C-alpha positions as CSV (number, residue, x, y, z in Angstrom):
1,M,-4.0,5.8,24.2
2,T,-0.8,4.8,22.4
3,A,0.4,6.1,19.1
4,V,1.9,3.5,16.8
5,Q,3.6,4.0,13.5
6,S,1.9,1.7,11.0
7,G,2.4,3.2,7.5
8,P,1.8,0.8,4.5
9,R,4.8,-1.1,3.2
10,L,5.9,-2.0,-0.3
11,F,9.0,-4.2,-0.9
12,G,9.8,-3.7,2.8
13,V,9.8,0.1,2.5
14,R,7.5,1.8,5.0
15,S,5.5,4.9,4.0
16,G,6.9,8.0,5.6
17,S,10.4,6.6,6.1
18,S,13.5,8.3,4.9
19,T,14.1,5.5,2.4
20,Q,10.6,5.9,0.9
21,L,10.9,9.7,0.7
22,W,14.2,9.5,-1.3
23,I,12.9,6.7,-3.6
24,S,9.8,8.7,-4.3
25,T,11.7,11.8,-4.9
26,V,14.0,10.1,-7.5
27,A,10.9,8.5,-9.1
28,R,9.1,11.9,-9.3
29,V,12.0,13.8,-10.8
30,A,12.8,10.9,-13.3
31,L,9.2,10.7,-14.5
32,A,9.0,14.5,-14.7
33,C,12.1,14.6,-17.0
34,V,10.7,11.8,-19.2
35,L,7.4,13.6,-19.7
36,L,9.0,17.0,-20.2
37,A,11.4,15.5,-22.8
38,A,8.6,13.6,-24.6
39,G,6.2,16.6,-24.7
40,G,8.9,19.2,-25.4
41,L,10.3,17.3,-28.4
42,K,6.8,17.0,-29.9
43,I,5.3,20.3,-28.9
44,T,7.4,22.2,-31.4
45,S,6.3,20.0,-34.3
46,P,2.6,19.2,-33.9
47,T,2.2,18.3,-37.6
48,Q,4.9,15.5,-37.1
49,A,3.2,14.4,-33.9
50,T,-0.1,14.1,-35.8
51,R,1.5,12.0,-38.4
52,A,2.9,9.8,-35.7
53,V,-0.5,9.3,-34.2
54,Q,-2.0,8.6,-37.7
55,A,0.6,5.8,-38.3
56,Y,-1.0,3.7,-35.6
57,D,-4.2,3.6,-37.6
58,L,-6.4,3.4,-34.5
59,L,-8.3,6.6,-34.3
60,P,-11.0,8.0,-36.6
61,H,-10.2,10.8,-38.9
62,G,-10.0,14.2,-37.1
63,L,-9.3,12.8,-33.7
64,D,-5.7,12.0,-34.6
65,K,-5.0,15.8,-35.1
66,I,-6.5,16.6,-31.7
67,I,-4.3,14.0,-30.0
68,G,-1.3,15.1,-32.0
69,Y,-1.7,18.7,-30.8
70,G,-3.0,18.0,-27.3
71,L,-0.8,15.1,-26.1
72,P,2.5,17.1,-26.0
73,L,0.7,19.8,-23.9
74,L,-0.6,17.2,-21.5
75,E,2.9,15.6,-21.2
76,V,4.6,18.9,-20.5
77,T,1.9,19.9,-17.9
78,L,2.3,16.6,-16.1
79,G,6.1,16.9,-16.2
80,L,5.9,20.4,-14.7
81,L,3.6,19.3,-11.9
82,L,5.8,16.3,-11.1
83,L,9.0,18.4,-11.2
84,L,7.4,20.9,-8.8
85,G,5.9,18.2,-6.6
86,L,2.4,19.6,-7.0
87,F,-0.6,17.3,-7.1
88,T,1.9,14.5,-7.3
89,R,-0.5,11.6,-6.9
90,V,-3.0,13.0,-9.4
91,A,-0.2,13.6,-11.9
92,A,1.2,10.1,-11.4
93,V,-2.3,8.6,-11.9
94,V,-2.7,10.4,-15.3
95,A,0.9,9.5,-16.3
96,G,0.3,5.9,-15.4
97,V,-2.8,5.8,-17.6
98,L,-0.8,7.4,-20.4
99,M,1.8,4.7,-20.2
100,I,-0.8,2.0,-20.4
101,V,-2.3,3.6,-23.5
102,F,1.2,3.9,-25.1
103,I,2.0,0.2,-24.3
104,S,-1.3,-0.9,-25.7
105,A,-0.9,1.2,-28.9
106,V,2.6,-0.1,-29.5
107,A,1.6,-3.7,-28.8
108,S,-1.3,-3.3,-31.2
109,A,0.9,-2.0,-34.0
110,W,3.3,-4.9,-33.4
111,A,0.5,-7.4,-33.5
112,R,-1.0,-6.0,-36.7
113,G,2.4,-6.1,-38.5
114,L,2.8,-2.4,-38.9
115,S,6.2,-0.9,-39.3
116,I,6.3,2.4,-37.5
117,D,8.3,4.4,-35.0
118,C,6.3,5.0,-31.8
119,G,7.0,8.8,-31.9
120,C,7.2,8.9,-28.2
121,F,10.1,11.3,-28.2
122,G,9.4,13.1,-31.5
123,G,9.5,11.7,-35.0
124,G,7.2,8.8,-35.6
125,G,5.4,7.5,-38.7
126,N,6.2,4.6,-41.0
127,V,9.7,3.1,-41.0
128,A,11.4,0.1,-42.6
129,P,10.5,-3.2,-41.0
130,D,14.1,-3.7,-39.7
131,K,13.9,-0.3,-38.0
132,T,11.1,-1.1,-35.6
133,S,11.9,-1.6,-31.9
134,Y,8.6,-2.6,-30.4
135,L,9.9,-4.7,-27.5
136,Q,12.3,-2.0,-26.3
137,E,9.6,0.6,-26.5
138,I,7.2,-1.5,-24.5
139,L,9.8,-2.4,-21.8
140,R,10.8,1.3,-21.5
141,D,7.2,2.3,-21.0
142,V,6.7,-0.5,-18.4
143,V,9.5,1.1,-16.4
144,F,7.9,4.5,-16.7
145,F,4.6,3.0,-15.6
146,A,6.4,1.4,-12.6
147,L,7.6,4.9,-11.6
148,A,4.1,6.3,-11.8
149,A,2.6,3.4,-9.9
150,W,5.2,3.9,-7.1
151,L,4.2,7.6,-6.8
152,V,0.6,6.7,-6.7
153,A,1.3,4.4,-3.7
154,F,3.8,6.7,-2.1
155,P,3.3,10.4,-3.3
156,R,5.1,11.9,-0.3
157,T,8.5,13.3,-1.5
158,K,11.2,15.7,-0.6
159,F,11.5,19.2,-2.1
160,A,7.9,19.2,-3.2
161,L,5.2,21.9,-3.1
162,D,2.6,19.4,-2.0
163,R,1.7,19.7,1.7
164,Q,4.0,17.4,3.6
165,P,2.5,16.2,6.9
166,A,4.6,16.1,10.0
167,D,6.3,12.8,10.8
168,D,4.2,12.3,13.9
169,E,0.9,12.8,12.0
170,Y,1.6,10.7,9.0
171,D,0.1,7.2,8.7
172,E,-0.5,6.8,12.5
173,N,-3.1,4.5,14.1
174,Y,-4.1,5.1,17.6
175,L,-4.8,2.1,19.8
176,D,-6.9,2.1,22.9
177,D,-6.8,-0.3,25.8
178,S,-9.0,-2.8,24.0
179,D,-6.3,-3.2,21.3
180,L,-3.6,-4.3,23.8
181,P,-2.3,-7.9,23.5
182,E,-4.0,-10.5,25.6
183,H,-1.0,-11.0,27.9
184,D,-1.3,-7.5,29.1
185,H,-4.8,-8.3,30.4
186,F,-3.5,-11.4,32.0
187,D,-0.8,-9.3,33.8
188,E,-3.6,-7.0,35.1
189,Q,-5.6,-9.9,36.3
190,Y,-2.6,-11.4,38.1
191,D,-2.0,-8.1,39.8
192,D,-5.6,-8.0,41.0
193,E,-5.4,-11.5,42.4
194,S,-2.2,-10.8,44.2
195,A,-3.7,-7.7,45.8
196,H,-6.8,-9.7,46.9
197,S,-4.7,-12.5,48.4
198,S,-2.7,-10.0,50.4
199,A,-5.8,-8.5,51.7
200,E,-7.0,-11.9,53.1
201,L,-3.8,-12.5,55.1
202,P,-4.4,-12.2,58.9
203,E,-2.9,-9.1,60.5
204,E,-0.1,-9.6,62.9
205,P,-1.1,-8.9,66.5
206,H,0.0,-5.6,68.0
207,R,2.7,-5.9,70.6
């Protein structure tokens, strides 16, 4: 049996390669810093965070307070997990879902003609119409979503607490003889025919 490296590829980067490990490490630390900053700036002022949620005018009364208090805690928790490299893929999935929610909420506010600050990094609430920056906020969250999506696809990173499989056991497929290319079987057939032809040649008389 033959062991062949066949990890999945994305943009030409193979899973388990040195390039992938470094890209994923940078993505993990960058996303961790974003979440820690976003949660840390809001966690010290839950009342302001609640007002920021209320400004979107999307949630029923009472639920906005739960989100205002709970979201910063979730962001800090995800940031710490990513910074430590612990449950990286799970944390990245949750972070990616959060980014989709943020993008949808900002797009909804923009479409409904609201004039608010997103409150993603503290602050939030109603602002003057010329102070909105919806497009920049959406594009920024798209970048953060891309980081999360990369980590979902390639969660293996350097300097992480997640179990890191050895290089020779990561993304390997084992091929048996039936998976060999057809020309290999042709070579074997040719060798058999050559041996058979040699066996049919008359033996030289003994002198």
